[in-house]
N, C-alpha and C positions, 0 to 999 in steps of 0.2 A: 504494500500500500504506500502511495506517495503522500507526503505531507508538504504543503506549500512552504516555500522558503520564508524565513522571518525577515523583517525589515531591520536594517541597521548595518553596522560595519562588518559583521560576520554573519554568514548564513549557515544554518545547520538544518539538514533535512535527511529524511530516511528514504531509502529506495531499496527494495527487495531485502529488507532486514539489515542492511548495512548503513552505518551513519557516516555521512560525508560532511566535512566542514570546509567552508570556502571563505577565506578572508579576502576582501578586495578593498582597494583604496578609492576614496572619493576625492574629487578635486575640491577640497575645502581650503579656503584662505581665511586667515584671521589677521586683522591689523589692530595693533594696540594704539588707540588714539588717546592723547593726553594734552595738557596745556602746551607741552613742547611742540605738538603738531598743529596747534592753533585753537584747541578747545578753549572756551572762555574760563572754564573752571574744571578741576578734576573730579568734583563731586557731581555725579549725574543722578537726578531724581526721577527721571522718566525717559523712556525711549519709544519712538514711534517710527515705523517704516511706511512711507507714503506709497501711492499707487504707481509711482515711477521707479520705486525701489530705493529712493533716497532715504537716508537715516536722519532722524531728528533727535536731538538730545536736549532735554531740559536740565539746566544746571542752576547752581546758586548764584551765578553771575551771567545770566542771559540764555537765549535760545540759540542752539547751534544746528546748522544743516550741513550734513556731509554727503556730497554727491558722488563719492567714489574717488575723487581727486583732491577737492578743496573743501575747507571748512568755512562756512559763511556764518558770522555771528550777528545776531539781532540783540540789541540792547536798548535800554532807556535813553532817549535823546530829549534833553530838556525843552527845546523849542519846537519839537515835532509832535503834534497831537496824534499822528498815525503810527507812533512807535509804542513800545512796551511802556506800561506805567511805572514799572520798576524791574529790576533784574533777577529777582528770585522767582524762578519758575518751578512750581511744585509738581505739575503733571501736564502731559500733552496727549492728544489723540487727534484724529482727523477723519475726513470723509473722502469720497472718491471724486469730489468735484473741485478740488484745489484749495480746501480750507484746512488749516491747522488750528486746533482749539487749545488755548493755553490757560491753565489754572495758575494764577499768580497770587501773591500776597495781597494784591489790590483788585481781585475779582477775576472775571472770566473774559477772555478775549478771543477774537477770531483773526487769524492771519490769512489773507488771500494771497496765495503763492504767485498769482499772475500779476497783481498790482503791487505786491510787497508792502501792503498797508495793513495795519492792525485796526480793528474796530472793537469797541467794548460791547459785550453782551450784557454783563452786569458788573457794577463796581462794588456790589455787596459781597461780603465774605461768603465763600462757599467751601465745602469740605471734600467733595469728590466729583469726578466727571466720568462718564462712560458713553461710548458711541456704539450704537447698533441700529442702523437705518436713520436714526435721529440722535441728537446729542442730549443726554440726560445729565443733570447735575443736582447736587444736594445743596440746598440753601436753608439754613435753620433746621427745622424738623420735617421739611417737605422736599419731595422730588419734583423737579421741573424738567420740561422738555423744550428744547429750542427748535423752533420751526424756521429753518434757514431760508426757505423760499419767501416767507412772510417777515423774516427778520424780527421774530418776537418769541418771548418765552411764555409758557403757560404751565400752570400747576398740573402735574400728572395725576390722572384719576385712574385707578385700577378697576 
């Protein structure tokens, strides 16, 4: 009796009562990114991979985008109302329409990756964010859902 191979670095399967083991190499690459490579801070609080495959890193000193070659850092800019309100990014997530959502110490923001502009969803304190077809976030003791098409938040009703 044949047993399907397992997934992973090593496959073990039975065939006619004999056990075969097959190790194979995968083309895995890992790069260590740090402030020496351009990250704004070595403490990463959240990681998100967007629909293009680019990696986003939330840090204690800004939002970082790694496109496989370069690191682009987004930080608070005093005279720019379309920048981050501060540099402490607690959590990030995104959708498949080019928006990155940032949970900061000063509320919840949306970064449009095409215009490179941040807009505020709420400046009130929130405790968590989650994305699954819509953006959900916790404010106080309630869960809210952000309707991106209408650019509004509503209290979630189960």
